[in-house]
C-alpha positions as a Markdown table, in Angstrom:
| # | Residue | x | y | z |
|---|---|---|---|---|
| 1 | Met | 0.0 | 0.0 | 0.0 |
| 2 | Thr | 1.3 | 3.4 | -0.9 |
| 3 | Ile | 0.6 | 6.3 | 1.5 |
| 4 | Ser | 0.0 | 9.7 | -0.1 |
| 5 | Pro | 2.3 | 12.5 | 1.2 |
| 6 | Ile | -0.8 | 14.7 | 1.3 |
| 7 | Leu | -3.6 | 13.9 | 3.8 |
| 8 | Pro | -6.4 | 12.4 | 1.7 |
| 9 | Val | -9.2 | 14.7 | 2.8 |
| 10 | Tyr | -10.1 | 15.5 | -0.8 |
| 11 | Ser | -10.5 | 13.3 | -3.9 |
| 12 | Pro | -8.5 | 15.3 | -6.3 |
| 13 | Val | -9.2 | 15.3 | -10.0 |
| 14 | Asn | -6.3 | 13.8 | -12.0 |
| 15 | Ile | -5.5 | 17.1 | -13.9 |
| 16 | Asn | -2.0 | 18.6 | -13.5 |
| 17 | Phe | -2.1 | 22.4 | -14.1 |
| 18 | Ser | 1.1 | 24.0 | -15.2 |
| 19 | His | 0.0 | 27.7 | -15.2 |
| 20 | Gly | -2.9 | 30.1 | -15.3 |
| 21 | Lys | -3.8 | 33.3 | -17.1 |
| 22 | Gly | -6.8 | 35.4 | -16.2 |
| 23 | Ile | -9.8 | 33.1 | -15.6 |
| 24 | Tyr | -8.1 | 30.2 | -17.3 |
| 25 | Leu | -5.9 | 27.3 | -16.1 |
| 26 | Tyr | -3.7 | 25.3 | -18.4 |
| 27 | Asp | -2.7 | 21.7 | -17.9 |
| 28 | Val | 0.7 | 20.1 | -18.7 |
| 29 | Asp | -0.7 | 19.1 | -22.1 |
| 30 | Gly | -1.8 | 22.7 | -23.0 |
| 31 | Glu | -5.5 | 22.1 | -22.5 |
| 32 | Arg | -7.3 | 25.2 | -21.3 |
| 33 | Tyr | -10.0 | 25.2 | -18.5 |
| 34 | Val | -12.1 | 28.0 | -17.0 |
| 35 | Asp | -11.3 | 28.2 | -13.3 |
| 36 | Phe | -14.6 | 27.9 | -11.6 |
| 37 | His | -12.8 | 27.3 | -8.2 |
| 38 | Ser | -12.0 | 30.9 | -7.7 |
| 39 | Gly | -13.4 | 31.1 | -4.2 |
| 40 | Ile | -10.3 | 29.6 | -2.6 |
| 41 | Ala | -8.0 | 32.3 | -1.1 |
| 42 | Val | -7.3 | 35.1 | -3.6 |
| 43 | Ser | -7.9 | 33.1 | -6.8 |
| 44 | Ser | -10.9 | 35.2 | -7.7 |
| 45 | Leu | -8.4 | 37.9 | -8.7 |
| 46 | Gly | -7.4 | 35.7 | -11.7 |
| 47 | His | -4.1 | 34.1 | -12.6 |
| 48 | Ala | -0.9 | 36.0 | -13.6 |
| 49 | Asn | -2.5 | 39.4 | -13.6 |
| 50 | Ser | 0.3 | 41.8 | -14.7 |
| 51 | Arg | -0.9 | 44.7 | -12.5 |
| 52 | Leu | -1.2 | 42.5 | -9.5 |
| 53 | Ile | 2.2 | 40.9 | -10.1 |
| 54 | Ser | 3.7 | 44.4 | -10.4 |
| 55 | Thr | 2.1 | 45.6 | -7.2 |
| 56 | Leu | 3.1 | 42.5 | -5.3 |
| 57 | Lys | 6.7 | 42.8 | -6.5 |
| 58 | Leu | 6.8 | 46.5 | -5.5 |
| 59 | Gln | 5.4 | 45.8 | -2.1 |
| 60 | Gly | 7.6 | 42.8 | -1.6 |
| 61 | Glu | 10.7 | 45.0 | -2.0 |
| 62 | Lys | 9.5 | 47.2 | 0.8 |
| 63 | Leu | 7.7 | 45.3 | 3.5 |
| 64 | Trp | 6.1 | 41.8 | 3.3 |
| 65 | His | 4.1 | 41.9 | 6.5 |
| 66 | Ile | 3.6 | 44.2 | 9.4 |
| 67 | Ser | 1.6 | 43.2 | 12.5 |
| 68 | Asn | -1.6 | 45.0 | 13.3 |
| 69 | Thr | 0.0 | 45.9 | 16.6 |
| 70 | Tyr | 1.8 | 48.7 | 14.7 |
| 71 | Asn | 0.4 | 51.8 | 12.9 |
| 72 | Ile | 0.2 | 51.0 | 9.2 |
| 73 | Pro | -0.6 | 54.1 | 7.1 |
| 74 | Ala | -1.6 | 52.1 | 4.0 |
| 75 | Ala | -4.1 | 50.0 | 6.0 |
| 76 | Asn | -5.5 | 53.2 | 7.6 |
| 77 | Asn | -6.0 | 54.7 | 4.1 |
| 78 | Phe | -7.6 | 51.5 | 2.8 |
| 79 | Ala | -9.9 | 51.3 | 5.9 |
| 80 | Glu | -11.0 | 54.9 | 5.3 |
| 81 | Lys | -11.9 | 54.1 | 1.6 |
| 82 | Leu | -13.9 | 51.1 | 2.7 |
| 83 | Ile | -15.8 | 53.2 | 5.3 |
| 84 | Asn | -16.4 | 56.0 | 2.8 |
| 85 | Asn | -17.9 | 53.5 | 0.3 |
| 86 | Ser | -19.9 | 51.3 | 2.6 |
| 87 | Phe | -22.2 | 51.2 | 5.6 |
| 88 | Ala | -19.3 | 50.6 | 8.1 |
| 89 | Asp | -18.0 | 53.0 | 10.7 |
| 90 | Thr | -14.8 | 51.0 | 11.3 |
| 91 | Val | -13.1 | 47.9 | 9.8 |
| 92 | Phe | -11.2 | 44.9 | 11.1 |
| 93 | Phe | -8.5 | 43.3 | 8.9 |
| 94 | Ser | -8.0 | 39.6 | 9.5 |
| 95 | Asn | -5.8 | 37.0 | 8.0 |
| 96 | Ser | -8.2 | 34.1 | 7.8 |
| 97 | Gly | -11.8 | 33.2 | 7.7 |
| 98 | Ser | -11.6 | 31.8 | 11.2 |
| 99 | Glu | -10.3 | 35.0 | 12.6 |
| 100 | Ala | -13.0 | 37.0 | 10.7 |
| 101 | Val | -15.8 | 34.7 | 12.2 |
| 102 | Glu | -14.3 | 35.0 | 15.7 |
| 103 | Cys | -14.4 | 38.8 | 15.3 |
| 104 | Gly | -18.0 | 38.7 | 14.1 |
| 105 | Leu | -19.0 | 36.5 | 17.1 |
| 106 | Lys | -17.3 | 38.9 | 19.5 |
| 107 | Ile | -18.9 | 41.9 | 18.0 |
| 108 | Ala | -22.4 | 40.2 | 18.2 |
| 109 | Arg | -21.8 | 39.3 | 21.8 |
| 110 | Ile | -20.7 | 42.9 | 22.7 |
| 111 | Tyr | -23.7 | 44.3 | 20.8 |
| 112 | Gln | -26.2 | 42.1 | 22.6 |
| 113 | Lys | -24.6 | 42.7 | 26.0 |
| 114 | Arg | -24.8 | 46.5 | 25.5 |
| 115 | Lys | -28.4 | 46.2 | 24.2 |
| 116 | Arg | -29.5 | 44.5 | 27.5 |
| 117 | Gln | -28.0 | 47.2 | 29.7 |
């Protein structure tokens, strides 16, 4: 019996993609597929977008990551844009869906607690 090096929690389709461009994925034989799986991570931004690649390279040469425990002017500017173009009064940037759900639960609890007072 051969054991897969990847935990078998999915049943992967036997297609080996070599690259992507825009909404398309290409397999090792050059066959083109529309990427309908764009909900995972940032894949909805498309593949090999030249503007995104340029922006990531530029930022990667400056700072890759700064903790939210520091003041981040670019994050503050982006938060203000979100607030000015939405219903929100404030925003919370998280790095995962789990963290976002946890924040949502905490906000709901605080709201309900204050409502009862």
